[in-house]
KOLDREN-457207 format. One record per residue (C-alpha): residue in one letter; chain; x, y, z. Coordinates in Angstrom, 2 decimals. Last residue first. Example, Ala and Ser with C-alpha at 12.3 -4.5 7.8 and 13.67 -1.06 7.14 Angstrom:
(pt S, A, (13.67, -1.06, 7.14));
(pt A, A, (12.30, -4.50, 7.80));
END
This chain:
(pt X, A, (-5.50, -15.82, -11.73));
(pt X, A, (-3.68, -13.99, -14.47));
(pt X, A, (-1.27, -15.60, -16.92));
(pt X, A, (0.91, -13.08, -18.75));
(pt X, A, (1.97, -13.28, -22.35));
(pt X, A, (4.76, -10.82, -23.04));
(pt X, A, (4.53, -10.97, -26.82));
(pt X, A, (6.90, -8.02, -27.24));
(pt X, A, (4.52, -5.63, -28.94));
(pt X, A, (1.32, -7.21, -27.65));
(pt X, A, (2.33, -7.48, -24.01));
(pt X, A, (4.02, -4.08, -24.26));
(pt X, A, (0.77, -2.34, -25.15));
(pt X, A, (1.84, 1.29, -25.57));
(pt X, A, (-0.54, 4.11, -24.68));
(pt X, A, (-0.22, 7.85, -25.35));
(pt X, A, (-2.57, 9.63, -22.91));
(pt X, A, (-6.26, 10.30, -23.52));
(pt X, A, (-6.97, 10.57, -19.77));
(pt X, A, (-9.64, 7.84, -19.75));
(pt X, A, (-7.48, 5.75, -22.14));
(pt X, A, (-4.13, 5.92, -20.35));
(pt X, A, (-5.08, 4.65, -16.89));
(pt X, A, (-6.97, 1.50, -17.81));
(pt X, A, (-4.53, 0.97, -20.71));
(pt X, A, (-1.49, 0.79, -18.44));
(pt X, A, (1.79, 1.14, -20.34));
(pt X, A, (1.80, 4.94, -20.52));
(pt X, A, (4.27, 6.07, -23.16));
(pt X, A, (7.18, 8.50, -23.34));
(pt X, A, (9.97, 5.95, -23.05));
(pt X, A, (8.31, 3.97, -20.30));
(pt X, A, (5.34, 4.56, -18.01));
(pt X, A, (3.42, 2.43, -15.53));
(pt X, A, (5.83, -0.49, -15.27));
(pt X, A, (4.95, -2.85, -12.42));
(pt X, A, (3.56, -5.59, -14.66));
(pt X, A, (6.97, -5.90, -16.29));
(pt X, A, (8.52, -6.54, -12.88));
(pt X, A, (6.51, -9.72, -12.41));
(pt X, A, (6.96, -10.76, -16.03));
(pt X, A, (10.74, -10.63, -15.84));
(pt X, A, (12.37, -11.27, -19.23));
(pt X, A, (11.04, -8.66, -21.65));
(pt X, A, (10.43, -5.92, -19.11));
(pt X, A, (13.85, -6.65, -17.62));
(pt X, A, (15.48, -6.23, -21.03));
(pt X, A, (13.80, -2.80, -21.31));
(pt X, A, (14.64, -1.57, -17.80));
(pt X, A, (18.40, -2.19, -17.66));
(pt X, A, (20.24, -5.50, -17.30));
(pt X, A, (22.47, -5.15, -14.25));
(pt X, A, (20.68, -2.36, -12.40));
(pt X, A, (17.25, -3.77, -13.20));
(pt X, A, (18.10, -7.32, -12.13));
(pt X, A, (19.78, -6.32, -8.87));
(pt X, A, (16.90, -4.00, -8.11));
(pt X, A, (14.46, -6.88, -8.49));
(pt X, A, (16.49, -9.06, -6.13));
(pt X, A, (16.66, -6.23, -3.54));
(pt X, A, (12.97, -5.32, -3.38));
(pt X, A, (11.70, -8.35, -1.48));
(pt X, A, (14.16, -8.19, 1.41));
(pt X, A, (14.09, -4.39, 1.44));
(pt X, A, (10.33, -4.28, 1.88));
(pt X, A, (10.38, -6.74, 4.79));
(pt X, A, (13.27, -4.89, 6.46));
(pt X, A, (11.51, -1.56, 6.01));
(pt X, A, (8.16, -2.81, 7.29));
(pt X, A, (9.57, -4.45, 10.42));
(pt X, A, (11.64, -1.41, 11.42));
(pt X, A, (8.95, 0.99, 10.26));
(pt X, A, (6.15, -0.26, 12.51));
(pt X, A, (3.65, 2.62, 12.31));
(pt X, A, (4.85, 3.13, 8.73));
(pt X, A, (2.92, -0.05, 7.89));
(pt X, A, (-0.31, 2.02, 8.19));
(pt X, A, (0.45, 4.20, 5.16));
(pt X, A, (-2.96, 5.41, 3.95));
(pt X, A, (-4.29, 6.43, 7.40));
(pt X, A, (-8.09, 6.62, 7.31));
(pt X, A, (-9.29, 6.00, 10.89));
(pt X, A, (-12.88, 7.26, 11.21));
(pt X, A, (-14.66, 7.36, 14.60));
(pt X, A, (-18.41, 7.23, 13.97));
(pt X, A, (-20.98, 9.84, 15.06));
(pt X, A, (-21.79, 10.81, 11.47));
(pt X, A, (-18.12, 11.75, 11.05));
(pt X, A, (-15.54, 11.75, 13.83));
(pt X, A, (-11.85, 12.21, 13.02));
(pt X, A, (-8.82, 9.98, 13.38));
(pt X, A, (-5.08, 9.63, 12.84));
(pt X, A, (-3.42, 12.99, 13.33));
(pt X, A, (0.30, 12.09, 13.51));
(pt X, A, (-0.04, 8.86, 11.51));
(pt X, A, (-1.98, 10.83, 8.95));
(pt X, A, (-5.57, 11.14, 7.77));
(pt X, A, (-7.00, 10.69, 4.29));
(pt X, A, (-10.73, 11.38, 3.80));
(pt X, A, (-13.60, 8.93, 4.19));
(pt X, A, (-17.29, 9.83, 4.53));
(pt X, A, (-18.09, 8.91, 0.92));
(pt X, A, (-16.90, 5.44, 1.79));
(pt X, A, (-14.59, 2.91, 0.10));
(pt X, A, (-11.44, 5.05, 0.09));
(pt X, A, (-9.48, 6.72, -2.70));
(pt X, A, (-6.91, 4.06, -3.52));
(pt X, A, (-4.74, 4.85, -0.47));
(pt X, A, (-7.99, 5.04, 1.50));
(pt X, A, (-8.55, 1.30, 1.04));
(pt X, A, (-7.72, 0.71, 4.70));
(pt X, A, (-10.85, 2.57, 5.78));
(pt X, A, (-10.95, 1.82, 9.52));
(pt X, A, (-14.38, 2.56, 11.01));
(pt X, A, (-14.82, 2.58, 14.80));
(pt X, A, (-18.07, 2.75, 16.80));
(pt X, A, (-18.72, 5.95, 18.74));
(pt X, A, (-22.47, 5.84, 18.06));
(pt X, A, (-23.62, 2.50, 16.64));
(pt X, A, (-23.76, 2.45, 12.86));
(pt X, A, (-26.81, 3.79, 11.04));
(pt X, A, (-25.03, 7.08, 10.26));
(pt X, A, (-22.44, 5.11, 8.28));
(pt X, A, (-25.26, 3.88, 6.03));
(pt X, A, (-26.66, 7.34, 5.35));
(pt X, A, (-23.25, 8.91, 4.91));
(pt X, A, (-22.22, 6.44, 2.21));
(pt X, A, (-20.60, 3.03, 1.81));
(pt X, A, (-19.75, 1.11, -1.38));
(pt X, A, (-17.76, 4.08, -2.66));
(pt X, A, (-15.71, 2.50, -5.42));
(pt X, A, (-11.93, 2.23, -4.95));
(pt X, A, (-10.09, 4.09, -7.71));
(pt X, A, (-8.92, 1.62, -10.30));
(pt X, A, (-5.64, -0.03, -11.23));
(pt X, A, (-6.63, -3.33, -9.61));
(pt X, A, (-9.68, -3.15, -7.38));
(pt X, A, (-9.16, -3.30, -3.62));
(pt X, A, (-11.71, -3.12, -0.79));
(pt X, A, (-10.44, -3.52, 2.77));
(pt X, A, (-12.93, -1.36, 4.65));
(pt X, A, (-12.89, -2.44, 8.29));
(pt X, A, (-15.91, -1.80, 10.50));
(pt X, A, (-15.57, -2.19, 14.28));
(pt X, A, (-18.57, -2.13, 16.62));
(pt X, A, (-20.54, -3.35, 13.63));
(pt X, A, (-24.33, -3.80, 13.77));
(pt X, A, (-25.09, -1.10, 11.18));
(pt X, A, (-22.61, -2.59, 8.65));
(pt X, A, (-24.14, -6.07, 8.56));
(pt X, A, (-27.54, -5.63, 6.90));
(pt X, A, (-26.77, -2.79, 4.50));
(pt X, A, (-23.68, -4.69, 3.33));
(pt X, A, (-25.72, -7.88, 3.05));
(pt X, A, (-28.40, -6.26, 0.87));
(pt X, A, (-25.87, -4.38, -1.27));
(pt X, A, (-24.19, -7.73, -1.98));
(pt X, A, (-20.80, -8.56, -0.52));
(pt X, A, (-21.36, -12.30, -0.25));
(pt X, A, (-21.29, -13.62, 3.29));
(pt X, A, (-18.80, -15.08, 5.74));
(pt X, A, (-19.12, -15.76, 9.46));
(pt X, A, (-16.09, -16.28, 11.68));
(pt X, A, (-14.47, -18.69, 14.11));
(pt X, A, (-16.05, -21.99, 13.00));
(pt X, A, (-13.02, -22.83, 10.86));
(pt X, A, (-10.40, -20.06, 10.64));
(pt X, A, (-8.11, -20.97, 7.73));
(pt X, A, (-10.73, -23.08, 5.98));
(pt X, A, (-13.24, -20.25, 6.44));
(pt X, A, (-10.76, -17.83, 4.88));
(pt X, A, (-10.21, -20.09, 1.91));
(pt X, A, (-13.97, -20.34, 1.37));
(pt X, A, (-14.40, -16.58, 1.55));
(pt X, A, (-11.75, -16.14, -1.09));
(pt X, A, (-13.47, -18.74, -3.26));
(pt X, A, (-16.78, -16.90, -2.87));
(pt X, A, (-15.38, -13.74, -4.46));
(pt X, A, (-17.70, -10.75, -3.92));
(pt X, A, (-16.51, -10.32, -0.33));
(pt X, A, (-18.01, -9.90, 3.12));
(pt X, A, (-16.42, -11.00, 6.40));
(pt X, A, (-18.18, -11.21, 9.77));
(pt X, A, (-16.18, -11.56, 12.98));
(pt X, A, (-17.36, -11.93, 16.58));
(pt X, A, (-14.21, -11.03, 18.48));
(pt X, A, (-12.21, -13.57, 20.46));
(pt X, A, (-8.68, -12.31, 19.92));
(pt X, A, (-7.93, -15.01, 17.35));
(pt X, A, (-11.06, -13.96, 15.45));
(pt X, A, (-9.82, -10.37, 15.24));
(pt X, A, (-6.41, -11.45, 13.96));
(pt X, A, (-7.92, -13.76, 11.34));
(pt X, A, (-10.32, -11.06, 10.18));
(pt X, A, (-7.57, -8.46, 9.89));
(pt X, A, (-5.31, -10.84, 7.98));
(pt X, A, (-8.17, -11.82, 5.67));
(pt X, A, (-9.14, -8.21, 5.04));
(pt X, A, (-5.65, -6.95, 4.29));
(pt X, A, (-4.74, -9.84, 1.98));
(pt X, A, (-8.09, -10.03, 0.22));
(pt X, A, (-11.34, -10.87, 1.98));
(pt X, A, (-13.08, -7.52, 1.53));
(pt X, A, (-15.46, -5.63, 3.79));
(pt X, A, (-14.68, -6.74, 7.35));
(pt X, A, (-17.31, -6.50, 10.09));
(pt X, A, (-16.08, -6.82, 13.68));
(pt X, A, (-18.69, -7.32, 16.40));
(pt X, A, (-17.20, -6.82, 19.86));
(pt X, A, (-17.40, -9.65, 22.35));
(pt X, A, (-20.43, -10.50, 24.51));
(pt X, A, (-20.19, -10.15, 28.31));
(pt X, A, (-21.10, -13.14, 30.50));
(pt X, A, (-17.53, -14.40, 30.51));
(pt X, A, (-15.54, -11.54, 28.96));
(pt X, A, (-15.47, -9.77, 25.60));
(pt X, A, (-12.85, -10.30, 22.91));
(pt X, A, (-12.65, -6.72, 21.69));
(pt X, A, (-13.22, -5.07, 25.05));
(pt X, A, (-15.79, -2.32, 24.56));
(pt X, A, (-15.56, 1.23, 25.88));
(pt X, A, (-17.68, 2.78, 23.14));
(pt X, A, (-14.84, 4.84, 21.73));
(pt X, A, (-13.75, 8.43, 22.35));
(pt X, A, (-10.09, 7.56, 22.88));
(pt X, A, (-10.54, 7.58, 26.65));
(pt X, A, (-13.51, 5.24, 26.18));
(pt X, A, (-11.39, 2.56, 24.56));
(pt X, A, (-12.72, 1.46, 21.18));
(pt X, A, (-9.91, 3.47, 19.57));
(pt X, A, (-7.23, 1.15, 20.97));
(pt X, A, (-9.07, -2.03, 20.01));
(pt X, A, (-9.38, -0.70, 16.46));
(pt X, A, (-5.65, -0.05, 16.27));
(pt X, A, (-4.89, -3.50, 17.69));
(pt X, A, (-7.27, -4.92, 15.03));
(pt X, A, (-5.92, -3.09, 12.03));
(pt X, A, (-2.23, -3.83, 12.71));
(pt X, A, (-2.38, -7.37, 11.34));
(pt X, A, (-4.09, -6.17, 8.18));
(pt X, A, (-1.57, -3.38, 7.63));
(pt X, A, (1.35, -5.80, 8.02));
(pt X, A, (-0.22, -8.28, 5.62));
(pt X, A, (-0.95, -5.43, 3.20));
(pt X, A, (2.72, -4.39, 3.25));
(pt X, A, (3.72, -7.97, 2.43));
(pt X, A, (1.10, -8.35, -0.28));
(pt X, A, (1.92, -5.02, -1.92));
(pt X, A, (5.55, -6.05, -2.31));
(pt X, A, (4.99, -9.49, -3.82));
(pt X, A, (1.73, -8.93, -5.70));
(pt X, A, (0.28, -12.42, -6.05));
(pt X, A, (-1.79, -13.12, -9.15));
(pt X, A, (-0.36, -16.59, -9.78));
(pt X, A, (1.83, -15.21, -12.58));
(pt X, A, (3.39, -12.61, -10.29));
(pt X, A, (2.29, -8.99, -10.06));
(pt X, A, (4.16, -5.71, -9.66));
(pt X, A, (1.54, -2.94, -9.55));
(pt X, A, (1.92, -1.96, -5.88));
(pt X, A, (5.67, -1.37, -6.07));
(pt X, A, (5.07, 0.98, -8.98));
(pt X, A, (7.66, 1.38, -11.73));
(pt X, A, (7.93, 4.70, -13.56));
(pt X, A, (10.44, 4.91, -16.42));
(pt X, A, (10.52, 8.66, -16.98));
(pt X, A, (10.34, 9.91, -20.55));
(pt X, A, (10.24, 13.54, -19.38));
(pt X, A, (6.97, 14.17, -21.22));
(pt X, A, (5.51, 10.82, -20.09));
(pt X, A, (6.33, 11.18, -16.40));
(pt X, A, (5.24, 14.83, -16.45));
(pt X, A, (1.98, 13.93, -18.18));
(pt X, A, (1.30, 11.30, -15.54));
(pt X, A, (1.71, 13.76, -12.69));
(pt X, A, (-0.27, 16.46, -14.52));
(pt X, A, (-3.21, 14.10, -15.00));
(pt X, A, (-3.69, 13.71, -11.27));
(pt X, A, (-3.08, 10.35, -9.65));
(pt X, A, (-5.95, 7.95, -9.06));
(pt X, A, (-4.63, 4.84, -10.79));
(pt X, A, (-1.13, 6.26, -10.37));
(pt X, A, (-0.74, 4.73, -6.91));
(pt X, A, (3.05, 5.32, -7.06));
(pt X, A, (4.61, 3.09, -4.40));
(pt X, A, (8.22, 3.49, -5.43));
(pt X, A, (10.70, 3.10, -8.32));
(pt X, A, (11.34, 6.13, -10.53));
(pt X, A, (13.80, 5.54, -13.37));
(pt X, A, (15.34, 8.63, -14.97));
(pt X, A, (15.10, 9.54, -18.65));
(pt X, A, (14.73, 13.30, -18.28));
(pt X, A, (15.02, 14.56, -14.70));
(pt X, A, (12.75, 14.33, -11.68));
(pt X, A, (12.61, 17.48, -9.54));
(pt X, A, (9.04, 18.30, -10.56));
(pt X, A, (7.82, 14.94, -9.29));
(pt X, A, (9.31, 15.69, -5.88));
(pt X, A, (7.38, 18.96, -5.62));
(pt X, A, (4.24, 17.16, -6.77));
(pt X, A, (4.69, 14.76, -3.86));
(pt X, A, (6.09, 11.33, -4.60));
(pt X, A, (4.13, 8.21, -3.65));
(pt X, A, (5.47, 6.77, -0.36));
(pt X, A, (8.49, 4.44, -0.46));
(pt X, A, (11.46, 6.00, -2.27));
(pt X, A, (14.00, 5.12, -4.93));
(pt X, A, (15.25, 7.32, -7.78));
(pt X, A, (17.18, 5.53, -10.53));
(pt X, A, (19.72, 7.30, -12.74));
(pt X, A, (20.71, 9.35, -9.73));
(pt X, A, (23.01, 12.28, -8.97));
(pt X, A, (20.36, 14.96, -9.56));
(pt X, A, (17.83, 13.07, -7.45));
(pt X, A, (19.97, 12.71, -4.32));
(pt X, A, (21.23, 16.29, -4.72));
(pt X, A, (17.76, 17.78, -4.96));
(pt X, A, (16.51, 15.60, -2.10));
(pt X, A, (19.04, 17.27, 0.15));
(pt X, A, (21.87, 16.33, 2.50));
(pt X, A, (23.78, 13.60, 0.74));
(pt X, A, (25.29, 10.47, 2.29));
(pt X, A, (27.30, 8.22, -0.01));
(pt X, A, (26.59, 4.51, 0.34));
(pt X, A, (29.33, 1.91, 0.64));
(pt X, A, (28.07, -0.40, 3.36));
(pt X, A, (29.82, 1.56, 6.11));
(pt X, A, (28.09, 4.73, 4.90));
(pt X, A, (24.69, 3.09, 5.29));
(pt X, A, (25.34, 2.21, 8.93));
(pt X, A, (26.91, 5.64, 9.49));
(pt X, A, (23.77, 7.39, 8.27));
(pt X, A, (21.61, 5.74, 10.91));
(pt X, A, (19.40, 2.67, 10.54));
(pt X, A, (16.67, 2.18, 13.15));
(pt X, A, (13.63, 2.52, 10.90));
(pt X, A, (13.14, 6.13, 12.01));
(pt X, A, (16.76, 6.86, 11.02));
(pt X, A, (16.63, 5.37, 7.54));
(pt X, A, (16.37, 8.57, 5.50));
(pt X, A, (18.53, 10.41, 8.06));
(pt X, A, (20.74, 11.97, 5.34));
(pt X, A, (19.57, 11.40, 1.78));
(pt X, A, (21.03, 8.29, 0.24));
(pt X, A, (23.51, 7.99, -2.60));
(pt X, A, (24.23, 4.58, -4.10));
(pt X, A, (26.77, 3.68, -6.78));
(pt X, A, (26.34, 0.31, -8.46));
(pt X, A, (29.24, -2.01, -9.17));
(pt X, A, (27.60, -5.30, -8.19));
(pt X, A, (29.21, -5.12, -4.75));
(pt X, A, (27.51, -1.73, -4.30));
(pt X, A, (24.12, -3.37, -4.77));
(pt X, A, (24.87, -5.96, -2.09));
(pt X, A, (26.10, -3.28, 0.31));
(pt X, A, (22.95, -1.24, -0.17));
(pt X, A, (20.91, -4.34, 0.66));
(pt X, A, (22.85, -4.76, 3.92));
(pt X, A, (22.22, -1.10, 4.82));
(pt X, A, (18.41, -1.51, 4.69));
(pt X, A, (16.52, -0.44, 1.58));
(pt X, A, (13.25, 1.32, 0.73));
(pt X, A, (13.00, 3.62, 3.78));
(pt X, A, (10.01, 3.76, 6.09));
(pt X, A, (8.99, 6.49, 8.53));
(pt X, A, (6.09, 8.24, 6.83));
(pt X, A, (4.50, 10.29, 9.62));
(pt X, A, (3.66, 13.29, 7.45));
(pt X, A, (4.86, 12.69, 3.89));
(pt X, A, (8.47, 13.86, 3.44));
(pt X, A, (10.30, 10.56, 3.03));
(pt X, A, (14.08, 10.69, 2.77));
(pt X, A, (15.08, 9.91, -0.79));
(pt X, A, (17.30, 7.14, -2.14));
(pt X, A, (19.38, 7.86, -5.24));
(pt X, A, (20.81, 5.03, -7.34));
(pt X, A, (23.59, 5.43, -9.91));
(pt X, A, (23.87, 2.35, -12.13));
END
């Protein structure tokens, strides 16, 4: 199979899907790989490293796409990149189509693009292999980022996260005990912060308490508790995730206004639309803004802050799936690999996700019913 890897164009996006070693493994299987020049440079991999592993270097996205049967990238494609896709190609990337515009989905369907989203791939136990790893990185980065913006020179309140003898620590409130939230909470607790975690799933809260006994407080994410805990936060982390849906706004201007002046709000769910009406996407280059007196950090691609780690982690997980797709083709993989099958958004002119297709009145195909792909969900 011919594979084309694009250089990322989103502001501050520094990751690349595959490291040179992974390219070499694909080439050994008879695949041909073209990669846009300097795609891996920010991750520490120059063109020569890819060339030595058998890749061909090209100098434009147009050429990388036109020579590819499968197009690989990290960040969701821009509309300009969507328009360059050709009939029948495979697109494999973070796609976030749950809140994409109708024209993006119509293009994928009209051009019979096989669109596979990193974020939608799901194992039988409910784990999402690629999303989980990137979420772990984002969760671990949340607290150092928050500590940075709490410094007075960054406009913050001038509070040390873990406090000092005789000086209380910062209060960190985490909304959501999934992968991002639990990693952020664990990191904050390890640094001595006073941590409170809210979630609607009591079993998640129980697992988190087992992981960090006596180091944090948990509560159900009811409107009462949200209204109670958010105003006392020095650091508020929004880590709300709902599968294939835009994140609901559980916070609004009125509630954010009740927070302490110059406190810090990190909306990690911004890639799914954000959990507050005050949130809007920011970039790694221009990370924050102040709204209702609160510092907002709403960067959708936090792992791009550490591209070397993120790229290697992504490549390690992605390679086995690519080997299967390139050797068998998309339809056999959908039949045999349930994890990959869950990642397919569109195929052969149909949308395969009912939650996305029905509201937009798009042609829907239920592959689980047609091919009896029974899938156990947690």
